[in-house]
KOLLUMPA-678509 format. One record per residue: residue number from 1; x, y, z of N, C-alpha, C, CB in turn. Coordinates in steps of 0.001 Angstrom, whole numbers, plus 524288, in hexadecimal, padded with zeros to 5 digits. Glycine has a CB too. Example, Ala and Ser with C-alpha at 12.3 -4.5 7.8 and 13.67 -1.06 7.14 Angstrom:
n	n.east	n.north	n.up	ca.east	ca.north	ca.up	c.east	c.north	c.up	cb.east	cb.north	cb.up
1	83386	7E9C6	81E78	8300C	7EE6C	81E78	83390	7F31C	81E78	82C2C	7EE87	82356
2	83232	7F736	81BA8	83566	7FBDC	81BE4	83264	8001E	81EBE	83704	7FDAA	8165D
***
This chain:
n	n.east	n.north	n.up	ca.east	ca.north	ca.up	c.east	c.north	c.up	cb.east	cb.north	cb.up
1	4314B	D59A2	298D1	43540	D5B88	29B5D	439C4	D58E1	2995B	4349D	D5B24	2A0BD
2	43DEA	D5C95	29956	44407	D5C93	297A2	446C7	D5922	29C6F	446E5	D6383	29735
3	44836	D560D	29828	44C8C	D527A	29A7A	453C8	D545B	29CA5	44CE9	D4E54	2958D
4	4556B	D5425	29F7F	45A94	D55E0	2A022	45EBA	D532A	29C57	45BFD	D5502	2A5B4
5	46328	D553D	298F5	4654A	D52B7	2960D	46820	D4E2A	297A2	46789	D5578	293EE
6	46A9B	D4D8A	29C42	46D69	D491C	29CCE	4699D	D4708	29E92	4720E	D48C4	29F8A
7	46629	D4593	2A09A	4604F	D40C2	2A20C	4612D	D3E08	29AC9	456B5	D45A7	2A3C9
8	45DD1	D4401	29602	45E7E	D410B	2922F	4622E	D3EAC	29044	45D64	D428E	28FA9
9	466E8	D3FD1	28FF9	46975	D3CC2	28D40	46B7A	D3928	2900D	46C8E	D3EDA	28AA3
10	46945	D36C4	29631	469E7	D3295	296D1	46568	D2F50	295A7	46BA9	D3247	29AEA
11	461C4	D30E2	2950E	45CAF	D2DDC	293A9	45DFA	D2CE7	28CC0	4562E	D322D	2954B
12	45F9C	D303D	28AEA	460E1	D2E05	28497	464B3	D2A84	284CA	462E8	D324B	2804B
13	467FF	D2A18	287B3	46DBA	D2567	28897	4693A	D20D0	28AFF	4747E	D27E0	28EE0
14	465A2	D20E7	28EC9	4641F	D1D9C	29065	46036	D19A3	28917	460D5	D2079	29649
15	45CDD	D1D6B	28897	45AE7	D1C37	28421	45D15	D19D8	27EE9	45940	D1FC9	28355
16	460F4	D1C14	27F06	46652	D1A71	27AD3	46754	D1463	27BBA	46CD7	D1E24	27C8D
17	469CD	D1294	28120	46A6A	D0E4B	283A0	46554	D0A1F	281B9	46ABD	D0FD7	289B5
18	461DC	D0CCB	282EF	45B7A	D09BD	28500	45B93	D05FF	27E7A	453AC	D1035	28619
19	45BC9	D0A62	279E0	459F1	D0B83	2736F	45EA8	D070C	2720C	45AE0	D137A	27016
20	462BF	D06C2	273F7	46777	D0550	27188	465B6	D000F	26F3B	46C80	D0513	27579
21	46705	CFEEA	26A63	46501	CF923	268C5	468B3	CF46C	26A39	46442	CF8DB	26276
22	4691B	CEFA5	26C55	46B7F	CEC8F	26F0F	46F1E	CEA09	268CB	466FD	CE876	2733A
23	47452	CE878	26A35	47654	CE6AE	2659D	47403	CE129	26515	47C5D	CE6E8	2658F
24	472D3	CDF9B	26007	4712D	CDB26	25EF7	4740D	CD96C	25A04	46BAB	CDB39	25EB4
25	476DB	CD3E2	2598B	4778E	CD259	256B3	475C3	CD03B	250EF	4787F	CD143	258D5
26	47870	CD24C	24C87	47633	CD13D	24841	4747F	CCBC9	24789	47936	CD2BD	244A9
27	46FEF	CC953	24513	46E09	CC56C	241B4	4719B	CC16D	240E0	46C8D	CC765	23D06
28	473D9	CBC00	240AC	47640	CBA29	23C4C	47C0E	CB87C	24145	476EF	CBF98	23622
29	4806F	CB945	23DFE	4857A	CB7C2	23F71	4866A	CBB5D	245A0	48A01	CB965	23A00
30	48439	CBF95	245BD	485E8	CC375	24BCD	483F0	CC2DD	24EFB	4858C	CC88F	24C89
31	47DF6	CBE42	24DF4	47ABC	CBD6E	25320	47C3A	CB944	254BD	47515	CBD48	25300
32	47E6C	CB677	24F79	47FFD	CB00C	251E6	484BC	CB06E	254DC	48148	CAB2B	24D0C
33	489A1	CB54C	2530B	48E06	CB3ED	25764	48C39	CB7A0	25D01	4950A	CB5FE	254C6
34	488E3	CBA77	25CC4	486D6	CBD59	260F5	48543	CB982	264C1	4827E	CC0E2	25F6F
35	4816E	CB4E0	2625A	47FF4	CB15D	265B9	481DC	CAB66	268CC	47CB2	CB0F6	263AA
36	487A5	CABAB	2648D	48B9C	CA6ED	264B1	48D75	CA704	26A82	490F9	CA796	26044
37	48CB4	CA146	26C7C	48EAE	CA08A	27194	494E2	CA04C	27297	48C60	C9BD6	27350
38	49692	CA211	26C22	49D77	C9E23	26C6A	49F8E	CA2E6	27176	4A36A	C9E71	263B9
39	4A3B7	CA050	27228	4A856	CA3CD	274BC	4AC15	CA658	271F0	4AB5E	CA10A	277E7
40	4ACA0	CA47D	26C72	4AF96	CA876	26920	4AD3B	CA767	2650F	4B57A	CA854	26884
41	4AC47	CAC5B	26200	4A8A3	CAD10	25C80	4AC48	CAF88	25841	4A307	CB16C	25D67
42	4ABCF	CAE1A	2549C	4AFA1	CB0EB	24F06	4A9C8	CB2AB	24B99	4B4F1	CAAC0	24A3E
43	4A9DD	CB6B8	24A8F	4A617	CB87C	249C7	4A84B	CBAE0	242CD	4A452	CBC61	24F09
44	4A92F	CBA83	23EA9	4AB54	CBEAA	23BED	4A718	CBFDD	236C0	4B18D	CBCFD	23A2A
45	4AAD5	CC2A7	2324D	4A6E0	CC312	22F4D	4A8A3	CC813	22BA1	4A1AA	CC390	232A7
46	4A63C	CCBA4	22714	4A923	CCF05	22528	4A579	CD32B	228CF	4A9BC	CCF3B	21E73
47	4A988	CD8B2	22786	4A90E	CDD5A	22AA1	4A44D	CDE58	229F9	4AC43	CE1B5	22984
48	4A194	CDFBB	22C1C	49A3F	CE2DF	22CF2	49940	CE268	2331C	493AC	CDE4A	2291D
49	49512	CE2CE	234FC	49406	CE33F	23980	4920C	CDDAC	23A39	490B1	CE7BB	23AAC
50	492D9	CDCA5	23EE1	49216	CD747	241AC	496B2	CD63C	2443E	490C9	CD296	23E0F
51	49C1E	CD436	2439D	49E92	CD304	2480E	4A050	CD76C	24D2B	4A2D9	CD0AC	245E4
52	4A127	CDBFE	24BD4	4A1E8	CDF89	2504F	49E9B	CDFEA	25423	4A259	CE3FC	24EFF
53	49926	CE1D1	24F18	493BB	CE32E	25492	4923A	CDD3B	256F1	48C1F	CE67B	25148
54	493B5	CD8AC	2564A	49370	CD3F8	258CA	49741	CD527	25D66	494E6	CCF0C	25515
55	49B7A	CD49C	25BEA	49FF3	CD51F	262B4	49DAA	CD8CB	265C7	4A735	CD7CA	26246
56	49C3E	CDD99	26228	49990	CE2A5	2665F	49268	CE080	2696A	49845	CE9F4	260DF
57	4913D	CDE90	2665E	48BB1	CDD52	26A25	48D0A	CD94F	26D8B	4862F	CDB38	266E3
58	490D2	CD551	26B9C	491A6	CD148	2704B	493BB	CD598	27543	49700	CCBD2	26E7B
59	497F9	CD821	27496	49873	CDA05	2794E	494A8	CDCF2	27BB6	49C26	CDC5A	27967
60	491B2	CE041	278BE	48D3C	CE27A	27A1C	489AF	CE054	27E45	48ACD	CE2DC	27607
61	48749	CDC10	279F5	482E9	CD955	27D28	48509	CD3C2	280B9	47E13	CD773	2788B
62	48871	CD17F	27E39	4891D	CCB90	2825F	48C3F	CC9A3	28563	48946	CC799	28083
63	490F6	CCFAD	2839E	495AE	CCDA4	2886D	4953F	CD2C2	28C2E	49D68	CCCAC	285A8
64	4993C	CD0F9	29043	49983	CD53F	2929A	49E27	CD9A3	2943C	497A7	CD3BE	295D4
65	4A347	CD433	29317	4A6FD	CD7DF	291C9	4AB0C	CD610	28D10	4A9D7	CD91C	296D3
66	4AAD5	CD92B	288E6	4AD56	CD98C	28329	4B0A7	CDB3D	282FA	4AB87	CDB9F	27F8E
67	4B3DC	CD7BB	27F4A	4B7B8	CDC33	27E2A	4B848	CDB6C	277E4	4BDEB	CDBA4	281BE
68	4B83E	CDE1C	272F6	4B7CA	CDD99	26EE2	4BF5C	CDF94	26B88	4B1FB	CE111	26DF0
69	4BFB2	CDCB0	2681C	4C587	CDD15	2689B	4C5E0	CDF97	2621A	4C938	CD645	26A3F
70	4C81F	CE29A	25FCD	4CA99	CE31A	25B62	4CFDE	CE49F	25C76	4C813	CE66F	2581F
71	4D3A9	CE4CB	25811	4DAA7	CE269	25556	4DB39	CE752	25896	4DD79	CE206	24CB5
72	4D9DC	CEC17	25723	4DBD1	CF0CF	257FB	4D61E	CF40E	259BB	4DF2F	CF2F6	2528F
73	4D8BD	CF7F7	25F54	4D382	CFC8B	25F1A	4D1A7	CFDDA	25CC0	4D318	D0035	25FFF
74	4D480	D003F	2581B	4D12D	D048C	2550B	4CDC4	D0218	251B9	4D462	D0868	251B1
75	4CD8A	CFAAB	25062	4CA93	CF807	24EE1	4C478	CF7F8	250EB	4CD01	CF44A	24F4B
76	4C5A7	CF990	25727	4BFE7	CFA18	25B44	4BD83	CFE0F	25994	4C07E	CFB2A	261BA
77	4BC57	D0285	256CA	4BB2E	D06D9	25592	4B549	D0617	25528	4BE1E	D08B7	2512A
78	4B347	D0397	24F7D	4AFAF	D02A4	24E10	4ACF6	CFEE6	25364	4B0AA	D00B1	248C1
79	4ADC4	CFAC1	252F6	4AC03	CF7F3	2587C	4AABC	CFBAC	25D04	4B0AA	CF437	25AAF
80	4AD5D	CFD85	26047	4AB1D	D0173	26293	4A67A	D051C	2601B	4AF0A	D041F	263BA
81	4A7E7	D0842	25D47	4A379	D0C65	25A9E	49FF2	D0870	25A6F	4A48C	D0F9A	2546A
82	49ED8	D024A	25814	4992C	CFF9E	2575A	49923	CFF43	25C1B	497E6	CFA44	25415
83	49D55	CFEC6	260FF	49B0F	CFD42	267DB	49718	D0124	26A37	4A06A	CFD8E	26CAF
84	49809	D0650	26781	49552	D0AA5	26911	49076	D0AD4	26711	497BF	D0EF2	267F8
85	49126	D0A91	262D3	48B9D	D0ABF	25F91	48831	D0549	26304	48CE1	D094A	25741
86	48831	D00B3	26508	48706	CFCD2	265B9	485EB	CFDAD	26BDD	48A99	CF932	26395
87	48926	CFFBE	26F1A	48736	CFEDB	27530	48651	D049F	276DE	48C0D	CFB8F	27985
88	4873D	D0B48	27516	4840E	D0D1C	274FB	486A9	D0F5D	278E1	47FBC	D0B1E	27498
89	4801A	D1269	27C16	4808F	D11C0	28152	47F3F	D0F4F	2846F	47FEE	D13EE	282E7
90	48061	D09AC	2832D	48122	D0461	28790	4876D	D04B9	28AA9	480D5	CFD6B	2835F
91	48B00	D0684	28B36	48D5D	D07D6	28D27	493DC	D0D14	28C37	48CE6	D038A	28E32
92	49831	D0C59	28FAD	499E8	D0FA5	28D89	4A1A7	D0D9B	28B05	49893	D1473	29202
93	4A1FA	D0F72	2879E	4A6CB	D0E7F	28534	4AB69	D1173	28738	4A641	D0F79	27FF6
94	4B116	D0EED	2896C	4B372	D1149	28A71	4B79F	D10AD	2863C	4B3EA	D10D7	28EFB
95	4BA28	D14F5	28387	4BCCE	D1581	27F3B	4C311	D13FF	280B5	4BBC4	D1B3A	27D18
96	4C400	D152E	28463	4C9B8	D13D6	287D1	4C90F	D0E1A	288D0	4CA96	D175C	28E3F
97	4C5C1	D0C91	28A7C	4C656	D04CF	28D3F	4C4EE	D01D8	2871D	4BF19	D020D	29405
98	4C0B5	D05A3	28333	4BD8E	D0242	28078	4B9C6	CFF8C	28196	4BF7A	CFFBD	27EF1
99	4B8AD	CFFAE	285C2	4B55D	CFD65	28778	4AF48	CFFD0	288F3	4B7E5	CFB9D	28AE8
100	4AA2F	CFB53	28797	4A585	CFE07	2870F	4A460	CFBE0	28C83	4A176	CFCD8	281D9
101	4A11E	CFDE0	2904C	49F3B	CFBC9	29647	49A4C	CFC19	29442	4A07B	CFF66	29C64
102	495A4	CF91B	29355	49147	CFA6B	29449	48EC2	CFA0C	29790	48F78	CF996	29251
103	488F2	CFC57	296FE	486EC	CFCB2	29C59	48426	CF7AD	29F75	48318	D00E4	29C0B
104	48416	CF568	29B1C	4837D	CEFC4	29E50	48610	CEC83	2A184	482E6	CECCD	29BF1
105	48D32	CEEBE	2A26D	49200	CEC59	2A2BF	49463	CEA31	2A060	4927D	CEA57	2A4E7
106	490E2	CE849	29B39	496C4	CE63E	29728	499CC	CE9B7	294BC	495A0	CE2EA	2922F
107	4A0AD	CE75E	29270	4A2B5	CEB17	2914E	4A547	CE8C2	28D52	4A515	CEDB1	294F3
108	4A540	CECCF	2895F	4A695	CE98F	28348	4AE5C	CEDA9	282EB	49F3C	CEC7D	27B70
109	4B1A9	CEA31	28222	4B707	CEC5F	281BF	4B84F	CEDAA	27BA1	4BB4D	CE816	28437
110	4BBCE	CF0B3	27A11	4BCAF	CEFC9	27633	4C295	CF032	27562	4B9A5	CF257	27396
111	4C575	CEB8D	27536	4CC16	CEAF4	27269	4CE1F	CE926	26E0A	4CF1C	CE81D	274C9
112	4D4F4	CEBBD	26ED6	4D62B	CE99D	269E3	4DCE1	CE7B2	26CCA	4D590	CEEED	263BA
113	4DE8D	CE2B4	2680F	4E19C	CE107	26A09	4E610	CE031	26509	4DF72	CDCEF	26D21
114	4E901	CE542	26416	4EBC4	CE55F	25E5E	4F06F	CE1ED	26108	4EDB5	CEC61	25B2E
115	4F1AC	CDFCB	26505	4F56C	CDD69	2635F	4F50E	CD772	26894	4FB11	CE21A	26317
116	4F8F0	CD4BF	2672F	4F741	CCFC5	26A23	4F789	CD0DC	26EC3	4FA10	CCB12	26962
117	4FB31	CD402	27203	4F997	CD38E	278C2	4F63A	CD743	279CE	4FE4C	CD46E	27D23
118	4F46F	CDB9B	2771D	4EF82	CDC9E	279A9	4EC2E	CD990	27B33	4ED1D	CDEF9	27787
119	4EACA	CD3BA	279A3	4E738	CD12F	27B5C	4E6D8	CD106	2818D	4E7B3	CCC9F	2790D
120	4EB39	CD2A6	284BE	4EC6F	CD0D1	28A4A	4E8B6	CD83B	28B39	4F587	CCF04	28C9C
121	4E85E	CDB9A	288EC	4E5EE	CDFF2	28B41	4DFF3	CDF28	28D2C	4E642	CE439	28760
122	4DE4C	CD9B1	28AED	4D7A7	CD905	28CC7	4D759	CD437	28F4F	4D2F9	CD8D0	287B9
123	4DD1C	CD331	2928C	4DC90	CCE90	2956A	4D9F3	CCE5F	29B77	4E1C2	CCCAB	29590
124	4D776	CCC39	29F4D	4D5C3	CCBF5	2A403	4D0FB	CCE38	2A3C6	4D8F7	CCE01	2A793
125	4CE3D	CD0FF	29EB1	4C8E9	CD59B	2A0A5	4C65D	CCFB2	29CF6	4C813	CDF18	29D4D
126	4C1FA	CCEC4	29E45	4BE63	CCA8C	29DFB	4BACE	CCCC5	29941	4BB36	CC954	2A3D1
127	4BB7E	CC983	294B2	4B6D1	CCB1A	29149	4B45A	CC6C0	28F9A	4B81A	CCE47	28CA4
128	4AE6A	CC83D	28F39	4AA16	CC276	28DDD	4A9A6	CC1AC	2875C	4A26B	CC3B7	29079
129	4AD14	CC879	2842F	4ABAA	CC8A6	27FB9	4AF49	CC9A1	27D97	4A84F	CCB13	27EA4
130	4B2E6	CC60C	27983	4B736	CC98F	27981	4B6CE	CC770	27216	4BDC5	CC7EE	27EAA
131	4B6CE	CCAEB	26EEE	4B40B	CCCA7	26A27	4BC4E	CCF56	26735	4ACDB	CD34C	26C46
132	4BC12	CCD11	262E6	4BEB1	CCFEC	25F27	4BBEF	CD0B9	25A37	4C354	CCDA2	25E34
133	4BD4C	CD64A	25931	4BA33	CD750	253B8	4BFAA	CD8B7	24EA7	4B51E	CDDF0	254D5
134	4BDFE	CD48D	24B84	4C25C	CD44F	247B9	4C725	CCF5D	2493D	4C51A	CDA8A	247CC
135	4C647	CCBBB	24BB4	4C95A	CC8BF	24CE9	4CDCA	CC73C	24A6E	4C753	CC5EF	24DA9
136	4CEF7	CC798	244F6	4D280	CC55E	24213	4D620	CC8F0	242C5	4D13D	CC41A	23CF8
137	4D50A	CCEA3	2440F	4DABC	CD20D	243D9	4DC1A	CCFE0	24A13	4DA21	CDA80	242E8
138	4DA92	CCB3D	24CD5	4DD3D	CCD3F	2513D	4E289	CC816	25068	4D8BF	CCD5C	257D6
139	4E6C8	CC756	252E8	4E826	CC269	253BE	4E6DD	CBD15	25782	4EBBA	CC36C	25435
140	4E89F	CB9CB	25746	4E746	CB3FE	259D9	4EB20	CB563	25EC8	4E93C	CAD79	25597
141	4ED78	CB897	26108	4EDEA	CBAC5	26608	4E94B	CBDE6	26777	4F288	CBDDC	26664
142	4E89D	CC272	263E7	4E45C	CC679	26818	4E0D3	CC258	268CE	4E0D9	CCCC1	26558
***
């Protein structure tokens, strides 16, 4: 018996979601940071995998309303691409608002604050994770 194309596509999507590997922190420093009960955490180091993935992983698995900042929006492109690979079909990404809406109700927002006054754009919207990727690029006011 042959399946209708629409049903087949829906089944493919459901299987992709079921077989998608959950994000798991790397052993060592990334795992320690992921498990930390601290309200504020600074995680630094040389370039390479780990820091940005930790921010995305925390937003994806531990928090319900997250915002991840970079100084300029163009610097967020790589993070957004990594989030597409991580989240896949488990949510929808609104390109205009820069927000992931995940199927389990979580929201991950990407933001930029190129100027000191831009921080006001994010007031009044509660987040249980506020993360800064490349913190040294921000001023104290930001």
